[in-house]
PyMOL Python script that loads the backbone (N, CA, C, O; Angstrom):
from pymol import cmd

cmd.read_pdbstr("""\
ATOM      1  N   UNK A   1      11.951 -48.692 -37.063  1.00  0.00           N
ATOM      2  CA  UNK A   1      12.254 -47.963 -38.297  1.00  0.00           C
ATOM      3  C   UNK A   1      12.974 -46.656 -37.971  1.00  0.00           C
ATOM      4  O   UNK A   1      13.953 -46.303 -38.627  1.00  0.00           O
ATOM      5  N   UNK A   2      12.490 -45.942 -36.962  1.00  0.00           N
ATOM      6  CA  UNK A   2      13.121 -44.682 -36.583  1.00  0.00           C
ATOM      7  C   UNK A   2      14.546 -44.920 -36.095  1.00  0.00           C
ATOM      8  O   UNK A   2      15.445 -44.128 -36.380  1.00  0.00           O
ATOM      9  N   UNK A   3      14.751 -46.015 -35.357  1.00  0.00           N
ATOM     10  CA  UNK A   3      16.092 -46.301 -34.837  1.00  0.00           C
ATOM     11  C   UNK A   3      17.070 -46.535 -35.988  1.00  0.00           C
ATOM     12  O   UNK A   3      18.204 -46.058 -35.953  1.00  0.00           O
ATOM     13  N   UNK A   4      16.627 -47.268 -37.002  1.00  0.00           N
ATOM     14  CA  UNK A   4      17.488 -47.546 -38.161  1.00  0.00           C
ATOM     15  C   UNK A   4      17.813 -46.248 -38.886  1.00  0.00           C
ATOM     16  O   UNK A   4      18.944 -46.034 -39.322  1.00  0.00           O
ATOM     17  N   UNK A   5      16.800 -45.377 -39.010  1.00  0.00           N
ATOM     18  CA  UNK A   5      17.013 -44.101 -39.696  1.00  0.00           C
ATOM     19  C   UNK A   5      18.017 -43.258 -38.929  1.00  0.00           C
ATOM     20  O   UNK A   5      18.905 -42.643 -39.518  1.00  0.00           O
ATOM     21  N   UNK A   6      17.867 -43.233 -37.593  1.00  0.00           N
ATOM     22  CA  UNK A   6      18.776 -42.442 -36.759  1.00  0.00           C
ATOM     23  C   UNK A   6      20.187 -43.016 -36.849  1.00  0.00           C
ATOM     24  O   UNK A   6      21.160 -42.266 -36.929  1.00  0.00           O
ATOM     25  N   UNK A   7      20.300 -44.337 -36.837  1.00  0.00           N
ATOM     26  CA  UNK A   7      21.602 -44.996 -36.922  1.00  0.00           C
ATOM     27  C   UNK A   7      22.265 -44.666 -38.258  1.00  0.00           C
ATOM     28  O   UNK A   7      23.465 -44.398 -38.319  1.00  0.00           O
ATOM     29  N   UNK A   8      21.466 -44.690 -39.328  1.00  0.00           N
ATOM     30  CA  UNK A   8      21.992 -44.382 -40.665  1.00  0.00           C
ATOM     31  C   UNK A   8      22.497 -42.947 -40.724  1.00  0.00           C
ATOM     32  O   UNK A   8      23.569 -42.695 -41.274  1.00  0.00           O
ATOM     33  N   UNK A   9      21.744 -42.004 -40.167  1.00  0.00           N
ATOM     34  CA  UNK A   9      22.151 -40.599 -40.176  1.00  0.00           C
ATOM     35  C   UNK A   9      23.434 -40.417 -39.385  1.00  0.00           C
ATOM     36  O   UNK A   9      24.332 -39.687 -39.805  1.00  0.00           O
ATOM     37  N   UNK A  10      23.522 -41.091 -38.226  1.00  0.00           N
ATOM     38  CA  UNK A  10      24.722 -40.986 -37.391  1.00  0.00           C
ATOM     39  C   UNK A  10      25.935 -41.528 -38.145  1.00  0.00           C
ATOM     40  O   UNK A  10      27.027 -40.963 -38.078  1.00  0.00           O
ATOM     41  N   UNK A  11      25.724 -42.646 -38.872  1.00  0.00           N
ATOM     42  CA  UNK A  11      26.817 -43.267 -39.628  1.00  0.00           C
ATOM     43  C   UNK A  11      27.264 -42.356 -40.762  1.00  0.00           C
ATOM     44  O   UNK A  11      28.461 -42.206 -41.005  1.00  0.00           O
ATOM     45  N   UNK A  12      26.296 -41.742 -41.465  1.00  0.00           N
ATOM     46  CA  UNK A  12      26.616 -40.840 -42.582  1.00  0.00           C
ATOM     47  C   UNK A  12      27.382 -39.627 -42.071  1.00  0.00           C
ATOM     48  O   UNK A  12      28.395 -39.240 -42.655  1.00  0.00           O
ATOM     49  N   UNK A  13      26.902 -39.022 -40.976  1.00  0.00           N
ATOM     50  CA  UNK A  13      27.582 -37.851 -40.418  1.00  0.00           C
ATOM     51  C   UNK A  13      28.972 -38.232 -39.936  1.00  0.00           C
ATOM     52  O   UNK A  13      29.922 -37.471 -40.116  1.00  0.00           O
ATOM     53  N   UNK A  14      29.097 -39.404 -39.325  1.00  0.00           N
ATOM     54  CA  UNK A  14      30.390 -39.866 -38.834  1.00  0.00           C
ATOM     55  C   UNK A  14      31.376 -40.049 -39.982  1.00  0.00           C
ATOM     56  O   UNK A  14      32.549 -39.697 -39.859  1.00  0.00           O
ATOM     57  N   UNK A  15      30.899 -40.602 -41.100  1.00  0.00           N
ATOM     58  CA  UNK A  15      31.773 -40.807 -42.262  1.00  0.00           C
ATOM     59  C   UNK A  15      32.199 -39.467 -42.847  1.00  0.00           C
ATOM     60  O   UNK A  15      33.347 -39.304 -43.260  1.00  0.00           O
ATOM     61  N   UNK A  16      31.267 -38.498 -42.884  1.00  0.00           N
ATOM     62  CA  UNK A  16      31.605 -37.177 -43.419  1.00  0.00           C
ATOM     63  C   UNK A  16      32.658 -36.519 -42.539  1.00  0.00           C
ATOM     64  O   UNK A  16      33.612 -35.926 -43.042  1.00  0.00           O
ATOM     65  N   UNK A  17      32.484 -36.624 -41.211  1.00  0.00           N
ATOM     66  CA  UNK A  17      33.458 -36.038 -40.287  1.00  0.00           C
ATOM     67  C   UNK A  17      34.810 -36.720 -40.443  1.00  0.00           C
ATOM     68  O   UNK A  17      35.847 -36.057 -40.443  1.00  0.00           O
ATOM     69  N   UNK A  18      34.802 -38.047 -40.576  1.00  0.00           N
ATOM     70  CA  UNK A  18      36.042 -38.807 -40.726  1.00  0.00           C
ATOM     71  C   UNK A  18      36.750 -38.409 -42.021  1.00  0.00           C
ATOM     72  O   UNK A  18      37.970 -38.246 -42.042  1.00  0.00           O
ATOM     73  N   UNK A  19      35.979 -38.255 -43.098  1.00  0.00           N
ATOM     74  CA  UNK A  19      36.563 -37.866 -44.386  1.00  0.00           C
ATOM     75  C   UNK A  19      37.188 -36.479 -44.284  1.00  0.00           C
ATOM     76  O   UNK A  19      38.274 -36.243 -44.812  1.00  0.00           O
ATOM     77  N   UNK A  20      36.501 -35.562 -43.605  1.00  0.00           N
ATOM     78  CA  UNK A  20      37.031 -34.207 -43.454  1.00  0.00           C
ATOM     79  C   UNK A  20      38.327 -34.227 -42.652  1.00  0.00           C
ATOM     80  O   UNK A  20      39.284 -33.533 -42.993  1.00  0.00           O
ATOM     81  N   UNK A  21      38.355 -35.027 -41.581  1.00  0.00           N
ATOM     82  CA  UNK A  21      39.553 -35.113 -40.738  1.00  0.00           C
ATOM     83  C   UNK A  21      40.711 -35.716 -41.540  1.00  0.00           C
ATOM     84  O   UNK A  21      41.839 -35.229 -41.469  1.00  0.00           O
ATOM     85  N   UNK A  22      40.425 -36.779 -42.306  1.00  0.00           N
ATOM     86  CA  UNK A  22      41.472 -37.420 -43.106  1.00  0.00           C
ATOM     87  C   UNK A  22      41.996 -36.473 -44.171  1.00  0.00           C
ATOM     88  O   UNK A  22      43.202 -36.417 -44.412  1.00  0.00           O
ATOM     89  N   UNK A  23      41.092 -35.719 -44.818  1.00  0.00           N
ATOM     90  CA  UNK A  23      41.523 -34.765 -45.853  1.00  0.00           C
ATOM     91  C   UNK A  23      42.399 -33.689 -45.235  1.00  0.00           C
ATOM     92  O   UNK A  23      43.426 -33.318 -45.803  1.00  0.00           O
ATOM     93  N   UNK A  24      41.993 -33.183 -44.066  1.00  0.00           N
ATOM     94  CA  UNK A  24      42.757 -32.120 -43.413  1.00  0.00           C
ATOM     95  C   UNK A  24      44.123 -32.657 -42.989  1.00  0.00           C
ATOM     96  O   UNK A  24      45.136 -31.981 -43.165  1.00  0.00           O
ATOM     97  N   UNK A  25      44.156 -33.874 -42.430  1.00  0.00           N
ATOM     98  CA  UNK A  25      45.417 -34.461 -41.968  1.00  0.00           C
ATOM     99  C   UNK A  25      46.353 -34.737 -43.141  1.00  0.00           C
ATOM    100  O   UNK A  25      47.551 -34.470 -43.054  1.00  0.00           O
ATOM    101  N   UNK A  26      45.814 -35.269 -44.238  1.00  0.00           N
ATOM    102  CA  UNK A  26      46.658 -35.580 -45.399  1.00  0.00           C
ATOM    103  C   UNK A  26      47.200 -34.294 -46.007  1.00  0.00           C
ATOM    104  O   UNK A  26      48.331 -34.265 -46.493  1.00  0.00           O
ATOM    105  N   UNK A  27      46.401 -33.230 -45.981  1.00  0.00           N
ATOM    106  CA  UNK A  27      46.853 -31.953 -46.527  1.00  0.00           C
ATOM    107  C   UNK A  27      47.989 -31.413 -45.669  1.00  0.00           C
ATOM    108  O   UNK A  27      48.983 -30.906 -46.189  1.00  0.00           O
ATOM    109  N   UNK A  28      47.839 -31.526 -44.350  1.00  0.00           N
ATOM    110  CA  UNK A  28      48.884 -31.061 -43.434  1.00  0.00           C
ATOM    111  C   UNK A  28      50.146 -31.913 -43.637  1.00  0.00           C
ATOM    112  O   UNK A  28      51.263 -31.396 -43.600  1.00  0.00           O
ATOM    113  N   UNK A  29      49.957 -33.204 -43.848  1.00  0.00           N
ATOM    114  CA  UNK A  29      51.081 -34.116 -44.054  1.00  0.00           C
ATOM    115  C   UNK A  29      51.843 -33.729 -45.325  1.00  0.00           C
ATOM    116  O   UNK A  29      53.073 -33.690 -45.330  1.00  0.00           O
ATOM    117  N   UNK A  30      51.103 -33.442 -46.401  1.00  0.00           N
ATOM    118  CA  UNK A  30      51.736 -33.065 -47.663  1.00  0.00           C
ATOM    119  C   UNK A  30      52.473 -31.738 -47.535  1.00  0.00           C
ATOM    120  O   UNK A  30      53.557 -31.573 -48.094  1.00  0.00           O
ATOM    121  N   UNK A  31      51.888 -30.786 -46.798  1.00  0.00           N
ATOM    122  CA  UNK A  31      52.537 -29.480 -46.642  1.00  0.00           C
ATOM    123  C   UNK A  31      53.838 -29.645 -45.857  1.00  0.00           C
ATOM    124  O   UNK A  31      54.816 -28.944 -46.119  1.00  0.00           O
ATOM    125  N   UNK A  32      53.850 -30.567 -44.898  1.00  0.00           N
ATOM    126  CA  UNK A  32      55.063 -30.818 -44.113  1.00  0.00           C
ATOM    127  C   UNK A  32      56.119 -31.457 -45.015  1.00  0.00           C
ATOM    128  O   UNK A  32      57.299 -31.118 -44.928  1.00  0.00           O
ATOM    129  N   UNK A  33      55.696 -32.383 -45.882  1.00  0.00           N
ATOM    130  CA  UNK A  33      56.637 -33.043 -46.794  1.00  0.00           C
ATOM    131  C   UNK A  33      57.210 -32.042 -47.793  1.00  0.00           C
ATOM    132  O   UNK A  33      58.372 -32.153 -48.185  1.00  0.00           O
ATOM    133  N   UNK A  34      56.402 -31.066 -48.207  1.00  0.00           N
ATOM    134  CA  UNK A  34      56.879 -30.063 -49.165  1.00  0.00           C
ATOM    135  C   UNK A  34      58.000 -29.229 -48.555  1.00  0.00           C
ATOM    136  O   UNK A  34      58.937 -28.831 -49.248  1.00  0.00           O
ATOM    137  N   UNK A  35      57.895 -28.966 -47.246  1.00  0.00           N
ATOM    138  CA  UNK A  35      58.937 -28.194 -46.576  1.00  0.00           C
ATOM    139  C   UNK A  35      60.200 -29.056 -46.479  1.00  0.00           C
ATOM    140  O   UNK A  35      61.215 -28.606 -45.947  1.00  0.00           O
TER     141      UNK A  35
END
""", "prot")
cmd.dss("prot")
cmd.show_as("cartoon", "prot")
cmd.util.cbc("prot")
cmd.orient("prot")
């Protein structure tokens, strides 16, 4: 049970980090296109 909980937390944190990276990259991409 603890392993599943730890795996779930790792997956959630990983998705949050991935979303933040994608948002930052897309924002940088849009700013480059605006120039």
